[in-house]
N, C-alpha and C positions, 0 to 999 in steps of 0.2 A: 511412501514418503509423505509426511504431513508438513506443510509450510504455511505459516501465517504470512500473507503477502502484502501487508500494510502495517508497518510498525514504526513508531517514532521514538527517538532517543532524546537525551538531554540536549542534543544539538538542534532540536526544534524548540523554539522559544516558548511553546505552550505545553511542553512535556516535562515530566519529573523523573523519567526513567533513566537510571545510569546503565551503562553497557553491562557492567557486572551483574546487576540485578536482573536485567533482561535475559542474560544467558542462564542464570540460575533458575528463573521462573520458566523459561522455555523448556529446559530439561525436565523440571518437575512436572510439567503439564504434558509431557510426551510428544513435544514437537521435534521434528527432525531438522527444521530450518526456519529461517525468517527472511523476509524482504525488508531491508532497512530503507525507509522512504521518508527521510526528514524533509521538512519544508525548506526548499530552495538551497540545499547544501548536501554534499556527499561526505562531509567531515565524519559523520558517524560511521559510514562505511569504511573509511580509511582507518579510524581508530579501532574498529572491531577486529581488523586484521592482526592487531598486536596481542589479542587475547587468545589464550589456549582454551577454546570453547567446544570444539568438536561438532559444531552445528554447520549445516549448509546455509551459507549466507548469499542471498540474491542482492547484489548491489543495486541501489535505486535512488530515486528522488521524487518528491512531490512538488512539482514546479507550479508557481503561481503565474497565471497568464491573464491576458486582457478579457478572457471569457470565463475563467474559472481555473480550477486546478487540474493538472494532468500528471499521472504517474508515469515515470520513465523507469522501466524494469530492465535489469541486466546491463546497466551502464554505471561507470565509475567516475565520470567526469562531470563537472558543473555544467549546467545548461545556461547559456548566456542570453538567449532570446527571451522575449516576453510576450510576443504575439503568438497566439495558439497554433496557427498553422506552421510558423517557423520553429516553435518548440518541438512539435511533432516531427518535423523534418530533421531537426538536430538530434533528437532521440534515435531516429532510425539510422541516421548517418553514423552514430556511435555503435550501431549494431543492437540497439535496444528495442523494446516493445512499448508502444504508446497506449496507455489505458486511461479511460475516464473513471475516476473514483466517485462513489456515492452519486451516480448520475441523476437520480430522480428525487433527491432530497431538495425540497423547495428552498431551504436555507443555504445549502452548500452545493446545489446542483450546478451543472455546466450550462452556460448560455449559448444557444445556437450552434448545434453540431454540424449544420449544413456545410458540405464541402470539405470537411476535415477527414483526413486519411488515417483514422484511428485503427489500432489493431484489435482492441478489446475493451470491455467495460467490467467494472467491479459489480458482480451480481449479488454479493452479500457483503455488507458493511455493518459491523456490529454497532456502530454509533448512529445508524439510521433509527429515528424514533418510531417509525411505523414499519411493520412487516411488509406492507403493500409496496413500499419503495423498493425493497429487495426483489419482490416477486415481479414487479414491472421491469426491473433491470434484467432479470433472468430471462423473461419472455422476449425482451428486445434483443438480447444477445443470441438467443436460439433462432429467432426469425431471420437474423441477418448473418448468421454464421460467424459471429465474433468470438474471440478468445474470452473465456470466462475466468475471472479471478475472484478471490474472496480474502478479506482480511479484517482483523479486529479494529484497525485504525487506532491502535492503542497509544495513549499518551501517558498512561500509568501502567505499572506492571500488573495490577489486578485485572486489567482488561485483556492482557496478552493471551492469545490462543483462543479467544472466543469465536473466531472464524478462521478457517484455513482451507487450503486446497490439498487434496490427497491424490497421489498418482503412484502407479506401480513403476518406480524408478530407483536406480541405485545411486545416481549422482545428478548434479544440476543440469548437465547436458541432456541426460535422459528425461529429467523432469520437464525441461523446456520443450522438448519434442512432444511429450504427452500433452502439455499445456496448449501448444500450438495446434495439435491434432484433435483437441477436444476430448481427449481420453483421461478425464479427471472427474473427481467427485467433489462437490461443494458441501462444506459443513459450517454451521454457524448458529450462534444465539446472540441476542441483542444485549448491549451493555446498559447499565443503569444510567439514567440522565445525570447522575452525580459526576460522571466522567467529564461532562461539559463544564461543570462548575470548577472542578480541579484544574482543568486546562486553562480556563479563562483567568483563574487566580494566578497561575504560573506566568501567563502572558503579561498580566499587569505587573507582577513582581519584577519581571525582566525589563519592562519599560521604565520603571522608576529607579532601577539600579544605577 
Protein backbone atom coordinates (compact mmCIF):
# COMPACT_ATOMS: atom_id res chain seq x y z
CA UNK A 1 0.00 0.00 0.00
CA UNK A 2 1.38 3.41 -1.05
CA UNK A 3 0.13 6.48 0.82
CA UNK A 4 1.14 10.13 0.39
CA UNK A 5 0.91 11.25 4.02
CA UNK A 6 0.80 15.04 3.63
CA UNK A 7 -1.79 16.40 1.17
CA UNK A 8 -3.62 19.74 1.09
CA UNK A 9 -6.97 20.40 -0.57
CA UNK A 10 -8.80 23.58 -1.51
CA UNK A 11 -9.81 23.83 2.16
CA UNK A 12 -6.26 25.03 2.85
CA UNK A 13 -6.08 28.70 1.91
CA UNK A 14 -2.81 28.21 0.01
CA UNK A 15 -3.94 25.20 -2.05
CA UNK A 16 -5.57 25.06 -5.48
CA UNK A 17 -6.44 21.34 -5.43
CA UNK A 18 -10.08 20.27 -5.68
CA UNK A 19 -11.04 16.97 -4.11
CA UNK A 20 -12.09 15.56 -7.47
CA UNK A 21 -8.74 16.44 -9.08
CA UNK A 22 -6.84 14.99 -6.12
CA UNK A 23 -8.68 11.67 -6.48
CA UNK A 24 -8.12 11.52 -10.24
CA UNK A 25 -4.41 12.36 -9.90
CA UNK A 26 -3.82 9.93 -7.03
CA UNK A 27 -5.30 7.07 -9.06
CA UNK A 28 -3.30 8.01 -12.14
CA UNK A 29 -0.05 7.99 -10.13
CA UNK A 30 -0.63 4.61 -8.56
CA UNK A 31 -1.31 5.74 -5.01
CA UNK A 32 -3.49 3.56 -2.80
CA UNK A 33 -4.32 6.34 -0.39
CA UNK A 34 -3.75 9.81 1.00
CA UNK A 35 -3.55 11.59 4.31
CA UNK A 36 -5.68 14.73 4.02
CA UNK A 37 -3.90 17.30 6.20
CA UNK A 38 -5.35 20.74 5.59
CA UNK A 39 -4.22 23.76 7.55
CA UNK A 40 -6.23 24.06 10.79
CA UNK A 41 -9.34 22.29 9.49
CA UNK A 42 -10.72 18.79 8.86
CA UNK A 43 -13.35 20.02 6.39
CA UNK A 44 -11.51 18.41 3.48
CA UNK A 45 -11.61 15.08 5.31
CA UNK A 46 -15.36 15.40 5.82
CA UNK A 47 -16.02 16.34 2.20
CA UNK A 48 -13.84 13.52 0.86
CA UNK A 49 -16.21 11.01 2.47
CA UNK A 50 -18.96 12.04 0.06
CA UNK A 51 -16.91 11.05 -2.99
CA UNK A 52 -16.81 7.59 -4.55
CA UNK A 53 -13.03 7.44 -4.79
CA UNK A 54 -11.89 3.94 -3.78
CA UNK A 55 -8.82 5.33 -1.99
CA UNK A 56 -7.69 4.73 1.58
CA UNK A 57 -8.03 8.12 3.30
CA UNK A 58 -6.13 8.86 6.51
CA UNK A 59 -7.99 11.72 8.22
CA UNK A 60 -5.72 14.43 9.55
CA UNK A 61 -4.88 18.06 10.08
CA UNK A 62 -1.83 20.32 9.97
CA UNK A 63 -2.31 22.44 13.05
CA UNK A 64 -0.61 25.79 13.55
CA UNK A 65 0.86 26.15 17.04
CA UNK A 66 2.94 28.64 18.98
CA UNK A 67 6.11 26.76 17.98
CA UNK A 68 5.29 25.68 14.44
CA UNK A 69 3.06 23.20 12.65
CA UNK A 70 2.12 19.74 13.88
CA UNK A 71 0.49 16.98 11.85
CA UNK A 72 -2.30 15.09 13.57
CA UNK A 73 -2.86 11.81 11.72
CA UNK A 74 -5.81 9.43 12.11
CA UNK A 75 -8.06 12.10 13.62
CA UNK A 76 -11.34 13.51 12.31
CA UNK A 77 -12.06 16.38 14.68
CA UNK A 78 -10.86 19.95 14.83
CA UNK A 79 -8.00 20.68 17.23
CA UNK A 80 -8.90 23.63 19.44
CA UNK A 81 -5.61 24.15 21.30
CA UNK A 82 -2.85 26.40 19.96
CA UNK A 83 0.02 25.66 22.36
CA UNK A 84 2.21 22.87 20.99
CA UNK A 85 2.15 20.61 24.04
CA UNK A 86 -1.63 20.93 24.36
CA UNK A 87 -2.12 20.29 20.63
CA UNK A 88 -0.11 17.06 20.92
CA UNK A 89 -2.11 16.02 23.97
CA UNK A 90 -5.38 16.72 22.13
CA UNK A 91 -4.24 14.70 19.09
CA UNK A 92 -3.37 11.73 21.28
CA UNK A 93 -6.64 12.01 23.21
CA UNK A 94 -8.43 11.67 19.85
CA UNK A 95 -6.49 8.47 19.18
CA UNK A 96 -4.20 10.14 16.66
CA UNK A 97 -0.48 10.26 15.95
CA UNK A 98 1.43 13.53 16.49
CA UNK A 99 4.08 14.15 13.83
CA UNK A 100 6.41 17.10 13.22
CA UNK A 101 6.40 17.98 9.48
CA UNK A 102 9.44 19.36 7.59
CA UNK A 103 11.35 19.47 10.92
CA UNK A 104 14.71 20.77 9.71
CA UNK A 105 13.56 23.29 7.12
CA UNK A 106 14.98 26.63 8.36
CA UNK A 107 11.97 28.50 7.00
CA UNK A 108 9.21 26.12 8.11
CA UNK A 109 10.92 24.08 10.80
CA UNK A 110 9.64 23.55 14.31
CA UNK A 111 10.98 25.69 17.17
CA UNK A 112 12.19 23.99 20.35
CA UNK A 113 11.11 20.36 20.49
CA UNK A 114 12.35 19.94 24.05
CA UNK A 115 9.84 18.27 26.33
CA UNK A 116 7.29 17.54 23.60
CA UNK A 117 5.81 14.03 23.50
CA UNK A 118 5.78 13.59 19.72
CA UNK A 119 5.19 10.23 18.06
CA UNK A 120 7.08 10.79 14.85
CA UNK A 121 8.60 13.13 12.32
CA UNK A 122 8.29 13.56 8.59
CA UNK A 123 11.52 12.17 7.18
CA UNK A 124 10.79 13.17 3.58
CA UNK A 125 8.93 16.30 2.55
CA UNK A 126 8.92 17.07 -1.16
CA UNK A 127 8.81 20.80 -0.57
CA UNK A 128 12.10 20.88 1.32
CA UNK A 129 14.49 22.87 -0.85
CA UNK A 130 17.57 20.83 0.11
CA UNK A 131 17.96 17.07 0.30
CA UNK A 132 20.06 17.49 3.45
CA UNK A 133 16.93 18.55 5.36
CA UNK A 134 15.27 15.21 4.66
CA UNK A 135 18.45 13.24 5.39
CA UNK A 136 18.82 14.96 8.76
CA UNK A 137 15.19 14.18 9.62
CA UNK A 138 15.62 10.51 8.67
CA UNK A 139 18.73 10.21 10.83
CA UNK A 140 17.01 11.93 13.75
CA UNK A 141 14.02 9.58 13.57
CA UNK A 142 16.21 6.48 13.37
CA UNK A 143 18.37 7.51 16.33
CA UNK A 144 15.32 8.11 18.54
CA UNK A 145 13.04 5.32 17.36
CA UNK A 146 10.35 7.71 16.11
CA UNK A 147 7.63 6.92 13.59
CA UNK A 148 8.72 7.88 10.07
CA UNK A 149 6.32 9.50 7.64
CA UNK A 150 6.71 11.00 4.16
CA UNK A 151 4.54 13.23 2.05
CA UNK A 152 4.48 15.53 -0.92
CA UNK A 153 3.01 18.40 1.14
CA UNK A 154 1.15 19.03 -2.10
CA UNK A 155 -0.78 22.25 -2.56
CA UNK A 156 -1.23 21.59 -6.28
CA UNK A 157 -2.12 18.34 -8.01
CA UNK A 158 1.13 18.26 -9.98
CA UNK A 159 3.00 17.78 -6.68
CA UNK A 160 0.80 14.93 -5.49
CA UNK A 161 2.52 11.59 -4.93
CA UNK A 162 6.08 12.92 -5.08
CA UNK A 163 6.65 11.36 -1.65
CA UNK A 164 4.87 8.48 0.02
CA UNK A 165 5.11 5.70 2.59
CA UNK A 166 4.83 2.11 1.41
CA UNK A 167 3.82 -0.79 3.66
CA UNK A 168 2.67 -4.37 3.20
CA UNK A 169 -0.91 -3.84 4.38
CA UNK A 170 -4.42 -4.45 3.13
CA UNK A 171 -6.26 -1.72 5.05
CA UNK A 172 -5.61 1.37 7.16
CA UNK A 173 -5.55 -0.56 10.42
CA UNK A 174 -2.80 -2.75 9.03
CA UNK A 175 -1.01 0.25 7.56
CA UNK A 176 -1.03 2.03 10.91
CA UNK A 177 0.43 -1.01 12.66
CA UNK A 178 3.23 -1.19 10.12
CA UNK A 179 3.82 2.55 10.45
CA UNK A 180 4.02 2.42 14.23
CA UNK A 181 6.24 -0.66 14.06
CA UNK A 182 8.66 0.95 11.61
CA UNK A 183 7.92 -1.67 8.95
CA UNK A 184 7.64 0.82 6.11
CA UNK A 185 9.73 2.10 3.23
CA UNK A 186 10.08 5.78 2.38
CA UNK A 187 10.00 7.07 -1.19
CA UNK A 188 10.31 10.61 -2.46
CA UNK A 189 11.57 13.28 -4.81
CA UNK A 190 11.60 17.03 -4.34
CA UNK A 191 9.11 19.40 -5.93
CA UNK A 192 9.94 22.41 -8.05
CA UNK A 193 10.31 25.73 -6.16
CA UNK A 194 7.43 26.89 -8.37
CA UNK A 195 5.12 25.12 -5.92
CA UNK A 196 5.83 27.83 -3.35
CA UNK A 197 4.96 30.57 -5.81
CA UNK A 198 1.62 28.97 -6.70
CA UNK A 199 0.77 28.46 -3.03
CA UNK A 200 1.62 32.03 -2.07
CA UNK A 201 -0.42 33.41 -4.98
CA UNK A 202 -3.42 31.36 -3.85
CA UNK A 203 -3.00 32.59 -0.27
CA UNK A 204 -2.96 36.22 -1.44
CA UNK A 205 -6.00 35.62 -3.64
CA UNK A 206 -7.92 34.25 -0.65
CA UNK A 207 -6.92 37.20 1.51
CA UNK A 208 -8.27 39.79 -0.93
CA UNK A 209 -11.56 38.01 -1.67
